[in-house]
PDB file with one MODEL, atoms N, CA, C and O in Angstrom:
MODEL        1
ATOM      1  N   MET A   1     143.346 142.339   9.341  1.00  0.00           N
ATOM      2  CA  MET A   1     144.547 142.787   8.661  1.00  0.00           C
ATOM      3  C   MET A   1     145.640 143.183   9.643  1.00  0.00           C
ATOM      4  O   MET A   1     146.825 142.975   9.381  1.00  0.00           O
ATOM      5  N   TRP A   2     145.240 143.750  10.766  1.00  0.00           N
ATOM      6  CA  TRP A   2     146.260 144.251  11.692  1.00  0.00           C
ATOM      7  C   TRP A   2     146.926 143.135  12.486  1.00  0.00           C
ATOM      8  O   TRP A   2     147.949 143.379  13.125  1.00  0.00           O
ATOM      9  N   ALA A   3     146.390 141.931  12.468  1.00  0.00           N
ATOM     10  CA  ALA A   3     147.041 140.806  13.146  1.00  0.00           C
ATOM     11  C   ALA A   3     148.126 140.178  12.280  1.00  0.00           C
ATOM     12  O   ALA A   3     149.007 139.492  12.797  1.00  0.00           O
ATOM     13  N   ILE A   4     148.074 140.403  10.975  1.00  0.00           N
ATOM     14  CA  ILE A   4     149.035 139.787  10.055  1.00  0.00           C
ATOM     15  C   ILE A   4     150.474 140.236  10.349  1.00  0.00           C
ATOM     16  O   ILE A   4     151.362 139.384  10.358  1.00  0.00           O
ATOM     17  N   PRO A   5     150.753 141.525  10.590  1.00  0.00           N
ATOM     18  CA  PRO A   5     152.146 141.892  10.898  1.00  0.00           C
ATOM     19  C   PRO A   5     152.706 141.181  12.125  1.00  0.00           C
ATOM     20  O   PRO A   5     153.909 140.927  12.191  1.00  0.00           O
ATOM     21  N   MET A   6     151.856 140.855  13.095  1.00  0.00           N
ATOM     22  CA  MET A   6     152.335 140.132  14.269  1.00  0.00           C
ATOM     23  C   MET A   6     152.724 138.705  13.923  1.00  0.00           C
ATOM     24  O   MET A   6     153.607 138.135  14.565  1.00  0.00           O
ATOM     25  N   ASP A   7     152.081 138.117  12.922  1.00  0.00           N
ATOM     26  CA  ASP A   7     152.446 136.771  12.476  1.00  0.00           C
ATOM     27  C   ASP A   7     153.705 136.793  11.622  1.00  0.00           C
ATOM     28  O   ASP A   7     154.563 135.919  11.740  1.00  0.00           O
ATOM     29  N   ILE A   8     153.808 137.796  10.764  1.00  0.00           N
ATOM     30  CA  ILE A   8     154.915 137.853   9.818  1.00  0.00           C
ATOM     31  C   ILE A   8     156.211 138.298  10.493  1.00  0.00           C
ATOM     32  O   ILE A   8     157.261 137.688  10.291  1.00  0.00           O
ATOM     33  N   ALA A   9     156.139 139.348  11.283  1.00  0.00           N
ATOM     34  CA  ALA A   9     157.332 139.914  11.920  1.00  0.00           C
ATOM     35  C   ALA A   9     157.030 140.221  13.378  1.00  0.00           C
ATOM     36  O   ALA A   9     156.807 141.381  13.724  1.00  0.00           O
ATOM     37  N   PRO A  10     157.017 139.209  14.243  1.00  0.00           N
ATOM     38  CA  PRO A  10     156.609 139.442  15.634  1.00  0.00           C
ATOM     39  C   PRO A  10     157.487 140.454  16.368  1.00  0.00           C
ATOM     40  O   PRO A  10     156.979 141.224  17.184  1.00  0.00           O
ATOM     41  N   ARG A  11     158.780 140.470  16.099  1.00  0.00           N
ATOM     42  CA  ARG A  11     159.664 141.420  16.789  1.00  0.00           C
ATOM     43  C   ARG A  11     159.538 142.820  16.223  1.00  0.00           C
ATOM     44  O   ARG A  11     159.850 143.798  16.902  1.00  0.00           O
ATOM     45  N   PHE A  12     159.084 142.922  14.988  1.00  0.00           N
ATOM     46  CA  PHE A  12     158.984 144.219  14.322  1.00  0.00           C
ATOM     47  C   PHE A  12     157.563 144.488  13.859  1.00  0.00           C
ATOM     48  O   PHE A  12     157.355 145.077  12.799  1.00  0.00           O
ATOM     49  N   SER A  13     156.582 144.059  14.648  1.00  0.00           N
ATOM     50  CA  SER A  13     155.188 144.200  14.213  1.00  0.00           C
ATOM     51  C   SER A  13     154.759 145.661  14.120  1.00  0.00           C
ATOM     52  O   SER A  13     153.893 145.994  13.311  1.00  0.00           O
ATOM     53  N   GLY A  14     155.336 146.520  14.915  1.00  0.00           N
ATOM     54  CA  GLY A  14     155.015 147.946  14.822  1.00  0.00           C
ATOM     55  C   GLY A  14     155.478 148.531  13.501  1.00  0.00           C
ATOM     56  O   GLY A  14     154.741 149.271  12.851  1.00  0.00           O
ATOM     57  N   SER A  15     156.703 148.198  13.102  1.00  0.00           N
ATOM     58  CA  SER A  15     157.219 148.680  11.813  1.00  0.00           C
ATOM     59  C   SER A  15     156.439 148.075  10.655  1.00  0.00           C
ATOM     60  O   SER A  15     156.118 148.765   9.686  1.00  0.00           O
ATOM     61  N   ALA A  16     156.137 146.789  10.757  1.00  0.00           N
ATOM     62  CA  ALA A  16     155.370 146.138   9.693  1.00  0.00           C
ATOM     63  C   ALA A  16     153.973 146.739   9.585  1.00  0.00           C
ATOM     64  O   ALA A  16     153.467 146.919   8.478  1.00  0.00           O
ATOM     65  N   SER A  17     153.348 147.050  10.707  1.00  0.00           N
ATOM     66  CA  SER A  17     152.028 147.694  10.686  1.00  0.00           C
ATOM     67  C   SER A  17     152.110 149.078  10.057  1.00  0.00           C
ATOM     68  O   SER A  17     151.231 149.474   9.292  1.00  0.00           O
ATOM     69  N   GLY A  18     153.160 149.803  10.380  1.00  0.00           N
ATOM     70  CA  GLY A  18     153.348 151.130   9.797  1.00  0.00           C
ATOM     71  C   GLY A  18     153.537 151.075   8.291  1.00  0.00           C
ATOM     72  O   GLY A  18     152.983 151.896   7.560  1.00  0.00           O
ATOM     73  N   LEU A  19     154.324 150.098   7.822  1.00  0.00           N
ATOM     74  CA  LEU A  19     154.508 149.938   6.381  1.00  0.00           C
ATOM     75  C   LEU A  19     153.199 149.555   5.699  1.00  0.00           C
ATOM     76  O   LEU A  19     152.892 150.039   4.610  1.00  0.00           O
ATOM     77  N   MET A  20     152.430 148.682   6.350  1.00  0.00           N
ATOM     78  CA  MET A  20     151.145 148.285   5.785  1.00  0.00           C
ATOM     79  C   MET A  20     150.206 149.493   5.696  1.00  0.00           C
ATOM     80  O   MET A  20     149.532 149.684   4.684  1.00  0.00           O
ATOM     81  N   ASN A  21     150.166 150.290   6.736  1.00  0.00           N
ATOM     82  CA  ASN A  21     149.310 151.467   6.751  1.00  0.00           C
ATOM     83  C   ASN A  21     149.775 152.492   5.719  1.00  0.00           C
ATOM     84  O   ASN A  21     148.953 153.126   5.057  1.00  0.00           O
ATOM     85  N   THR A  22     151.088 152.654   5.582  1.00  0.00           N
ATOM     86  CA  THR A  22     151.641 153.583   4.605  1.00  0.00           C
ATOM     87  C   THR A  22     151.304 153.149   3.182  1.00  0.00           C
ATOM     88  O   THR A  22     151.048 153.987   2.318  1.00  0.00           O
ATOM     89  N   GLY A  23     151.304 151.855   2.941  1.00  0.00           N
ATOM     90  CA  GLY A  23     150.972 151.359   1.601  1.00  0.00           C
ATOM     91  C   GLY A  23     149.492 151.405   1.296  1.00  0.00           C
ATOM     92  O   GLY A  23     149.102 151.583   0.142  1.00  0.00           O
ATOM     93  N   SER A  24     148.662 151.249   2.312  1.00  0.00           N
ATOM     94  CA  SER A  24     147.225 151.212   2.045  1.00  0.00           C
ATOM     95  C   SER A  24     146.634 152.599   1.799  1.00  0.00           C
ATOM     96  O   SER A  24     145.648 152.730   1.073  1.00  0.00           O
ATOM     97  N   ALA A  25     147.221 153.625   2.392  1.00  0.00           N
ATOM     98  CA  ALA A  25     146.688 154.976   2.196  1.00  0.00           C
ATOM     99  C   ALA A  25     146.826 155.447   0.740  1.00  0.00           C
ATOM    100  O   ALA A  25     145.838 155.902   0.165  1.00  0.00           O
ATOM    101  N   PRO A  26     148.007 155.354   0.128  1.00  0.00           N
ATOM    102  CA  PRO A  26     148.089 155.751  -1.287  1.00  0.00           C
ATOM    103  C   PRO A  26     147.227 154.880  -2.202  1.00  0.00           C
ATOM    104  O   PRO A  26     146.678 155.361  -3.194  1.00  0.00           O
ATOM    105  N   ALA A  27     147.116 153.599  -1.860  1.00  0.00           N
ATOM    106  CA  ALA A  27     146.274 152.718  -2.678  1.00  0.00           C
ATOM    107  C   ALA A  27     144.818 153.146  -2.615  1.00  0.00           C
ATOM    108  O   ALA A  27     144.106 153.091  -3.618  1.00  0.00           O
ATOM    109  N   ALA A  28     144.373 153.573  -1.440  1.00  0.00           N
ATOM    110  CA  ALA A  28     142.990 154.022  -1.298  1.00  0.00           C
ATOM    111  C   ALA A  28     142.747 155.336  -2.039  1.00  0.00           C
ATOM    112  O   ALA A  28     141.622 155.618  -2.451  1.00  0.00           O
ATOM    113  N   ILE A  29     143.784 156.129  -2.208  1.00  0.00           N
ATOM    114  CA  ILE A  29     143.648 157.384  -2.944  1.00  0.00           C
ATOM    115  C   ILE A  29     143.712 157.155  -4.444  1.00  0.00           C
ATOM    116  O   ILE A  29     142.933 157.740  -5.197  1.00  0.00           O
ATOM    117  N   VAL A  30     144.631 156.310  -4.882  1.00  0.00           N
ATOM    118  CA  VAL A  30     144.893 156.129  -6.316  1.00  0.00           C
ATOM    119  C   VAL A  30     143.878 155.209  -6.984  1.00  0.00           C
ATOM    120  O   VAL A  30     143.528 155.432  -8.143  1.00  0.00           O
ATOM    121  N   SER A  31     143.401 154.194  -6.295  1.00  0.00           N
ATOM    122  CA  SER A  31     142.544 153.203  -6.959  1.00  0.00           C
ATOM    123  C   SER A  31     141.255 153.798  -7.536  1.00  0.00           C
ATOM    124  O   SER A  31     140.892 153.414  -8.648  1.00  0.00           O
ATOM    125  N   PRO A  32     140.542 154.703  -6.867  1.00  0.00           N
ATOM    126  CA  PRO A  32     139.354 155.277  -7.513  1.00  0.00           C
ATOM    127  C   PRO A  32     139.708 156.103  -8.750  1.00  0.00           C
ATOM    128  O   PRO A  32     138.952 156.134  -9.721  1.00  0.00           O
ATOM    129  N   LEU A  33     140.861 156.770  -8.707  1.00  0.00           N
ATOM    130  CA  LEU A  33     141.290 157.543  -9.872  1.00  0.00           C
ATOM    131  C   LEU A  33     141.607 156.640 -11.058  1.00  0.00           C
ATOM    132  O   LEU A  33     141.239 156.931 -12.196  1.00  0.00           O
ATOM    133  N   VAL A  34     142.303 155.528 -10.769  1.00  0.00           N
ATOM    134  CA  VAL A  34     142.644 154.574 -11.837  1.00  0.00           C
ATOM    135  C   VAL A  34     141.381 153.915 -12.372  1.00  0.00           C
ATOM    136  O   VAL A  34     141.219 153.774 -13.585  1.00  0.00           O
ATOM    137  N   PHE A  35     140.486 153.512 -11.475  1.00  0.00           N
ATOM    138  CA  PHE A  35     139.216 152.920 -11.916  1.00  0.00           C
ATOM    139  C   PHE A  35     138.482 153.872 -12.857  1.00  0.00           C
ATOM    140  O   PHE A  35     138.059 153.477 -13.943  1.00  0.00           O
ATOM    141  N   GLY A  36     138.335 155.128 -12.434  1.00  0.00           N
ATOM    142  CA  GLY A  36     137.620 156.110 -13.247  1.00  0.00           C
ATOM    143  C   GLY A  36     138.291 156.359 -14.577  1.00  0.00           C
ATOM    144  O   GLY A  36     137.611 156.484 -15.596  1.00  0.00           O
ATOM    145  N   HIS A  37     139.611 156.433 -14.591  1.00  0.00           N
ATOM    146  CA  HIS A  37     140.346 156.673 -15.837  1.00  0.00           C
ATOM    147  C   HIS A  37     140.162 155.512 -16.813  1.00  0.00           C
ATOM    148  O   HIS A  37     139.910 155.723 -18.000  1.00  0.00           O
ATOM    149  N   VAL A  38     140.290 154.290 -16.305  1.00  0.00           N
ATOM    150  CA  VAL A  38     140.136 153.114 -17.169  1.00  0.00           C
ATOM    151  C   VAL A  38     138.712 153.046 -17.719  1.00  0.00           C
ATOM    152  O   VAL A  38     138.517 152.742 -18.896  1.00  0.00           O
ATOM    153  N   ILE A  39     137.732 153.322 -16.888  1.00  0.00           N
ATOM    154  CA  ILE A  39     136.332 153.281 -17.349  1.00  0.00           C
ATOM    155  C   ILE A  39     136.071 154.388 -18.364  1.00  0.00           C
ATOM    156  O   ILE A  39     135.369 154.161 -19.349  1.00  0.00           O
ATOM    157  N   ASP A  40     136.630 155.595 -18.142  1.00  0.00           N
ATOM    158  CA  ASP A  40     136.455 156.694 -19.102  1.00  0.00           C
ATOM    159  C   ASP A  40     137.078 156.362 -20.452  1.00  0.00           C
ATOM    160  O   ASP A  40     136.491 156.647 -21.496  1.00  0.00           O
ATOM    161  N   LYS A  41     138.266 155.761 -20.433  1.00  0.00           N
ATOM    162  CA  LYS A  41     138.973 155.478 -21.684  1.00  0.00           C
ATOM    163  C   LYS A  41     138.386 154.296 -22.451  1.00  0.00           C
ATOM    164  O   LYS A  41     138.360 154.304 -23.682  1.00  0.00           O
ATOM    165  N   THR A  42     137.914 153.281 -21.726  1.00  0.00           N
ATOM    166  CA  THR A  42     137.441 152.066 -22.398  1.00  0.00           C
ATOM    167  C   THR A  42     135.925 151.952 -22.428  1.00  0.00           C
ATOM    168  O   THR A  42     135.375 151.302 -23.316  1.00  0.00           O
ATOM    169  N   GLY A  43     135.242 152.571 -21.477  1.00  0.00           N
ATOM    170  CA  GLY A  43     133.797 152.414 -21.378  1.00  0.00           C
ATOM    171  C   GLY A  43     133.390 151.060 -20.831  1.00  0.00           C
ATOM    172  O   GLY A  43     132.209 150.715 -20.834  1.00  0.00           O
ATOM    173  N   ASP A  44     134.356 150.296 -20.364  1.00  0.00           N
ATOM    174  CA  ASP A  44     134.099 148.941 -19.872  1.00  0.00           C
ATOM    175  C   ASP A  44     134.324 148.903 -18.360  1.00  0.00           C
ATOM    176  O   ASP A  44     135.409 149.220 -17.875  1.00  0.00           O
ATOM    177  N   TRP A  45     133.296 148.516 -17.635  1.00  0.00           N
ATOM    178  CA  TRP A  45     133.401 148.434 -16.177  1.00  0.00           C
ATOM    179  C   TRP A  45     134.074 147.150 -15.719  1.00  0.00           C
ATOM    180  O   TRP A  45     134.425 147.031 -14.545  1.00  0.00           O
ATOM    181  N   THR A  46     134.259 146.207 -16.597  1.00  0.00           N
ATOM    182  CA  THR A  46     134.842 144.923 -16.219  1.00  0.00           C
ATOM    183  C   THR A  46     136.358 145.014 -16.053  1.00  0.00           C
ATOM    184  O   THR A  46     136.921 144.347 -15.184  1.00  0.00           O
ATOM    185  N   LEU A  47     137.020 145.822 -16.865  1.00  0.00           N
ATOM    186  CA  LEU A  47     138.484 145.878 -16.849  1.00  0.00           C
ATOM    187  C   LEU A  47     139.085 146.273 -15.501  1.00  0.00           C
ATOM    188  O   LEU A  47     140.045 145.631 -15.074  1.00  0.00           O
ATOM    189  N   PRO A  48     138.579 147.282 -14.817  1.00  0.00           N
ATOM    190  CA  PRO A  48     139.178 147.597 -13.508  1.00  0.00           C
ATOM    191  C   PRO A  48     139.044 146.448 -12.508  1.00  0.00           C
ATOM    192  O   PRO A  48     139.947 146.208 -11.707  1.00  0.00           O
ATOM    193  N   PHE A  49     137.931 145.749 -12.559  1.00  0.00           N
ATOM    194  CA  PHE A  49     137.751 144.622 -11.641  1.00  0.00           C
ATOM    195  C   PHE A  49     138.666 143.463 -12.007  1.00  0.00           C
ATOM    196  O   PHE A  49     139.163 142.764 -11.125  1.00  0.00           O
ATOM    197  N   LEU A  50     138.890 143.253 -13.292  1.00  0.00           N
ATOM    198  CA  LEU A  50     139.837 142.212 -13.706  1.00  0.00           C
ATOM    199  C   LEU A  50     141.254 142.570 -13.261  1.00  0.00           C
ATOM    200  O   LEU A  50     142.019 141.696 -12.854  1.00  0.00           O
ATOM    201  N   GLY A  51     141.601 143.847 -13.340  1.00  0.00           N
ATOM    202  CA  GLY A  51     142.907 144.286 -12.850  1.00  0.00           C
ATOM    203  C   GLY A  51     143.049 144.059 -11.363  1.00  0.00           C
ATOM    204  O   GLY A  51     144.109 143.641 -10.895  1.00  0.00           O
ATOM    205  N   THR A  52     141.998 144.328 -10.617  1.00  0.00           N
ATOM    206  CA  THR A  52     142.019 144.098  -9.178  1.00  0.00           C
ATOM    207  C   THR A  52     142.166 142.618  -8.863  1.00  0.00           C
ATOM    208  O   THR A  52     142.921 142.241  -7.967  1.00  0.00           O
ATOM    209  N   ILE A  53     141.451 141.786  -9.594  1.00  0.00           N
ATOM    210  CA  ILE A  53     141.571 140.336  -9.398  1.00  0.00           C
ATOM    211  C   ILE A  53     142.997 139.881  -9.695  1.00  0.00           C
ATOM    212  O   ILE A  53     143.545 139.039  -8.984  1.00  0.00           O
ATOM    213  N   GLY A  54     143.602 140.444 -10.757  1.00  0.00           N
ATOM    214  CA  GLY A  54     144.986 140.106 -11.090  1.00  0.00           C
ATOM    215  C   GLY A  54     145.949 140.482  -9.971  1.00  0.00           C
ATOM    216  O   GLY A  54     146.839 139.702  -9.630  1.00  0.00           O
ATOM    217  N   LEU A  55     145.778 141.673  -9.397  1.00  0.00           N
ATOM    218  CA  LEU A  55     146.639 142.087  -8.287  1.00  0.00           C
ATOM    219  C   LEU A  55     146.452 141.189  -7.064  1.00  0.00           C
ATOM    220  O   LEU A  55     147.418 140.857  -6.377  1.00  0.00           O
ATOM    221  N   LEU A  56     145.220 140.803  -6.799  1.00  0.00           N
ATOM    222  CA  LEU A  56     144.968 139.899  -5.672  1.00  0.00           C
ATOM    223  C   LEU A  56     145.610 138.532  -5.895  1.00  0.00           C
ATOM    224  O   LEU A  56     146.134 137.934  -4.954  1.00  0.00           O
ATOM    225  N   LEU A  57     145.576 138.039  -7.115  1.00  0.00           N
ATOM    226  CA  LEU A  57     146.214 136.752  -7.425  1.00  0.00           C
ATOM    227  C   LEU A  57     147.731 136.844  -7.296  1.00  0.00           C
ATOM    228  O   LEU A  57     148.371 135.917  -6.799  1.00  0.00           O
ATOM    229  N   ILE A  58     148.304 137.955  -7.740  1.00  0.00           N
ATOM    230  CA  ILE A  58     149.745 138.144  -7.578  1.00  0.00           C
ATOM    231  C   ILE A  58     150.106 138.167  -6.091  1.00  0.00           C
ATOM    232  O   ILE A  58     151.090 137.552  -5.682  1.00  0.00           O
ATOM    233  N   GLY A  59     149.316 138.870  -5.289  1.00  0.00           N
ATOM    234  CA  GLY A  59     149.548 138.889  -3.844  1.00  0.00           C
ATOM    235  C   GLY A  59     149.437 137.516  -3.217  1.00  0.00           C
ATOM    236  O   GLY A  59     150.220 137.167  -2.334  1.00  0.00           O
ATOM    237  N   ALA A  60     148.464 136.731  -3.671  1.00  0.00           N
ATOM    238  CA  ALA A  60     148.303 135.374  -3.138  1.00  0.00           C
ATOM    239  C   ALA A  60     149.489 134.497  -3.509  1.00  0.00           C
ATOM    240  O   ALA A  60     149.887 133.635  -2.725  1.00  0.00           O
ATOM    241  N   MET A  61     150.059 134.702  -4.687  1.00  0.00           N
ATOM    242  CA  MET A  61     151.231 133.916  -5.088  1.00  0.00           C
ATOM    243  C   MET A  61     152.477 134.351  -4.306  1.00  0.00           C
ATOM    244  O   MET A  61     153.314 133.517  -3.962  1.00  0.00           O
ATOM    245  N   LEU A  62     152.601 135.640  -4.027  1.00  0.00           N
ATOM    246  CA  LEU A  62     153.766 136.130  -3.293  1.00  0.00           C
ATOM    247  C   LEU A  62     153.800 135.634  -1.856  1.00  0.00           C
ATOM    248  O   LEU A  62     154.870 135.572  -1.250  1.00  0.00           O
ATOM    249  N   VAL A  63     152.655 135.284  -1.307  1.00  0.00           N
ATOM    250  CA  VAL A  63     152.599 134.777   0.067  1.00  0.00           C
ATOM    251  C   VAL A  63     153.440 133.511   0.211  1.00  0.00           C
ATOM    252  O   VAL A  63     154.004 133.268   1.278  1.00  0.00           O
ATOM    253  N   PHE A  64     153.532 132.709  -0.833  1.00  0.00           N
ATOM    254  CA  PHE A  64     154.282 131.455  -0.749  1.00  0.00           C
ATOM    255  C   PHE A  64     155.788 131.681  -0.639  1.00  0.00           C
ATOM    256  O   PHE A  64     156.512 130.761  -0.258  1.00  0.00           O
ATOM    257  N   TRP A  65     156.284 132.883  -0.961  1.00  0.00           N
ATOM    258  CA  TRP A  65     157.715 133.176  -0.838  1.00  0.00           C
ATOM    259  C   TRP A  65     158.046 133.834   0.494  1.00  0.00           C
ATOM    260  O   TRP A  65     159.217 134.084   0.777  1.00  0.00           O
ATOM    261  N   MET A  66     157.058 134.117   1.305  1.00  0.00           N
ATOM    262  CA  MET A  66     157.313 134.723   2.611  1.00  0.00           C
ATOM    263  C   MET A  66     157.873 133.667   3.552  1.00  0.00           C
ATOM    264  O   MET A  66     157.393 132.534   3.584  1.00  0.00           O
ATOM    265  N   THR A  67     158.879 134.043   4.310  1.00  0.00           N
ATOM    266  CA  THR A  67     159.495 133.123   5.266  1.00  0.00           C
ATOM    267  C   THR A  67     159.569 133.801   6.632  1.00  0.00           C
ATOM    268  O   THR A  67     160.628 134.299   7.014  1.00  0.00           O
ATOM    269  N   PRO A  68     158.466 133.827   7.370  1.00  0.00           N
ATOM    270  CA  PRO A  68     158.480 134.513   8.670  1.00  0.00           C
ATOM    271  C   PRO A  68     159.331 133.810   9.721  1.00  0.00           C
ATOM    272  O   PRO A  68     159.670 134.416  10.738  1.00  0.00           O
ATOM    273  N   ASP A  69     159.686 132.536   9.496  1.00  0.00           N
ATOM    274  CA  ASP A  69     160.492 131.819  10.481  1.00  0.00           C
ATOM    275  C   ASP A  69     161.977 132.139  10.361  1.00  0.00           C
ATOM    276  O   ASP A  69     162.732 131.883  11.299  1.00  0.00           O
ATOM    277  N   GLU A  70     162.415 132.690   9.232  1.00  0.00           N
ATOM    278  CA  GLU A  70     163.822 133.025   9.040  1.00  0.00           C
ATOM    279  C   GLU A  70     164.097 134.428   9.565  1.00  0.00           C
ATOM    280  O   GLU A  70     163.292 135.344   9.399  1.00  0.00           O
ATOM    281  N   GLU A  71     165.256 134.571  10.204  1.00  0.00           N
ATOM    282  CA  GLU A  71     165.633 135.883  10.699  1.00  0.00           C
ATOM    283  C   GLU A  71     166.171 136.735   9.559  1.00  0.00           C
ATOM    284  O   GLU A  71     166.749 136.218   8.603  1.00  0.00           O
ATOM    285  N   LEU A  72     165.978 138.032   9.670  1.00  0.00           N
ATOM    286  CA  LEU A  72     166.512 138.950   8.682  1.00  0.00           C
ATOM    287  C   LEU A  72     168.018 139.077   8.869  1.00  0.00           C
ATOM    288  O   LEU A  72     168.512 138.925   9.986  1.00  0.00           O
ATOM    289  N   PRO A  73     168.764 139.356   7.785  1.00  0.00           N
ATOM    290  CA  PRO A  73     170.206 139.548   7.943  1.00  0.00           C
ATOM    291  C   PRO A  73     170.491 140.733   8.873  1.00  0.00           C
ATOM    292  O   PRO A  73     169.895 141.801   8.733  1.00  0.00           O
ATOM    293  N   GLY A  74     171.402 140.529   9.813  1.00  0.00           N
ATOM    294  CA  GLY A  74     171.762 141.586  10.744  1.00  0.00           C
ATOM    295  C   GLY A  74     170.796 141.757  11.891  1.00  0.00           C
ATOM    296  O   GLY A  74     170.974 142.651  12.718  1.00  0.00           O
ATOM    297  N   GLN A  75     169.781 140.925  11.960  1.00  0.00           N
ATOM    298  CA  GLN A  75     168.776 141.069  13.008  1.00  0.00           C
ATOM    299  C   GLN A  75     169.355 140.761  14.378  1.00  0.00           C
ATOM    300  O   GLN A  75     168.940 141.366  15.366  1.00  0.00           O
ATOM    301  N   GLY A  76     170.291 139.849  14.463  1.00  0.00           N
ATOM    302  CA  GLY A  76     170.864 139.470  15.744  1.00  0.00           C
ATOM    303  C   GLY A  76     171.869 140.475  16.278  1.00  0.00           C
ATOM    304  O   GLY A  76     172.325 140.333  17.413  1.00  0.00           O
ATOM    305  N   LEU A  77     172.227 141.477  15.503  1.00  0.00           N
ATOM    306  CA  LEU A  77     173.230 142.447  15.913  1.00  0.00           C
ATOM    307  C   LEU A  77     172.687 143.514  16.851  1.00  0.00           C
ATOM    308  O   LEU A  77     173.456 144.156  17.566  1.00  0.00           O
ATOM    309  N   THR A  78     171.384 143.710  16.860  1.00  0.00           N
ATOM    310  CA  THR A  78     170.811 144.766  17.675  1.00  0.00           C
ATOM    311  C   THR A  78     170.423 144.235  19.048  1.00  0.00           C
ATOM    312  O   THR A  78     170.074 143.064  19.198  1.00  0.00           O
ATOM    313  N   VAL A  79     170.486 145.094  20.028  1.00  0.00           N
ATOM    314  CA  VAL A  79     170.057 144.741  21.375  1.00  0.00           C
ATOM    315  C   VAL A  79     168.623 145.239  21.523  1.00  0.00           C
ATOM    316  O   VAL A  79     168.356 146.418  21.289  1.00  0.00           O
ATOM    317  N   PRO A  80     167.690 144.355  21.909  1.00  0.00           N
ATOM    318  CA  PRO A  80     166.295 144.792  22.076  1.00  0.00           C
ATOM    319  C   PRO A  80     166.188 145.908  23.103  1.00  0.00           C
ATOM    320  O   PRO A  80     166.961 145.964  24.060  1.00  0.00           O
ATOM    321  N   LEU A  81     165.229 146.790  22.897  1.00  0.00           N
ATOM    322  CA  LEU A  81     165.022 147.933  23.773  1.00  0.00           C
ATOM    323  C   LEU A  81     164.726 147.504  25.206  1.00  0.00           C
ATOM    324  O   LEU A  81     165.139 148.174  26.153  1.00  0.00           O
ATOM    325  N   ALA A  82     164.019 146.400  25.369  1.00  0.00           N
ATOM    326  CA  ALA A  82     163.699 145.905  26.714  1.00  0.00           C
ATOM    327  C   ALA A  82     164.970 145.510  27.457  1.00  0.00           C
ATOM    328  O   ALA A  82     165.073 145.716  28.667  1.00  0.00           O
ATOM    329  N   ALA A  83     165.941 144.942  26.737  1.00  0.00           N
ATOM    330  CA  ALA A  83     167.205 144.557  27.383  1.00  0.00           C
ATOM    331  C   ALA A  83     167.990 145.798  27.804  1.00  0.00           C
ATOM    332  O   ALA A  83     168.626 145.809  28.857  1.00  0.00           O
ATOM    333  N   LYS A  84     167.944 146.840  26.979  1.00  0.00           N
ATOM    334  CA  LYS A  84     168.623 148.083  27.334  1.00  0.00           C
ATOM    335  C   LYS A  84     167.976 148.708  28.568  1.00  0.00           C
ATOM    336  O   LYS A  84     168.668 149.210  29.453  1.00  0.00           O
ATOM    337  N   ALA A  85     166.647 148.676  28.619  1.00  0.00           N
ATOM    338  CA  ALA A  85     165.921 149.257  29.746  1.00  0.00           C
ATOM    339  C   ALA A  85     166.181 148.462  31.038  1.00  0.00           C
ATOM    340  O   ALA A  85     166.212 149.034  32.127  1.00  0.00           O
ATOM    341  N   ALA A  86     166.368 147.138  30.906  1.00  0.00           N
ATOM    342  CA  ALA A  86     166.594 146.299  32.079  1.00  0.00           C
ATOM    343  C   ALA A  86     167.950 146.620  32.720  1.00  0.00           C
ATOM    344  O   ALA A  86     168.112 146.463  33.930  1.00  0.00           O
ATOM    345  N   LYS A  87     168.916 147.066  31.924  1.00  0.00           N
ATOM    346  CA  LYS A  87     170.235 147.390  32.449  1.00  0.00           C
ATOM    347  C   LYS A  87     170.226 148.696  33.227  1.00  0.00           C
ATOM    348  O   LYS A  87     171.099 148.930  34.062  1.00  0.00           O
ATOM    349  N   LEU A  88     169.247 149.543  32.957  1.00  0.00           N
ATOM    350  CA  LEU A  88     169.167 150.828  33.669  1.00  0.00           C
ATOM    351  C   LEU A  88     168.741 150.590  35.057  1.00  0.00           C
ATOM    352  O   LEU A  88     168.609 151.537  35.833  1.00  0.00           O
TER     353      LEU A  88
ENDMDL
END
């Protein structure tokens, strides 16, 4: 998982890794609560897993809209930190 940000955003892999880590922590906290709530309300253990499969399928479909080869708007306006350090 940690190699994916380097593929998606090589110049900003640290920020992408941080966003990924920030998103995974709340998901790890909330998902057991949601699973338990759905099972308590319905008595069916299949529904939470079907919801998880649905989220995974949505994620797999969203991958096709990712364009890691295109630059972000305004990306060329900043001077890389290494270039600033080289001038010192």
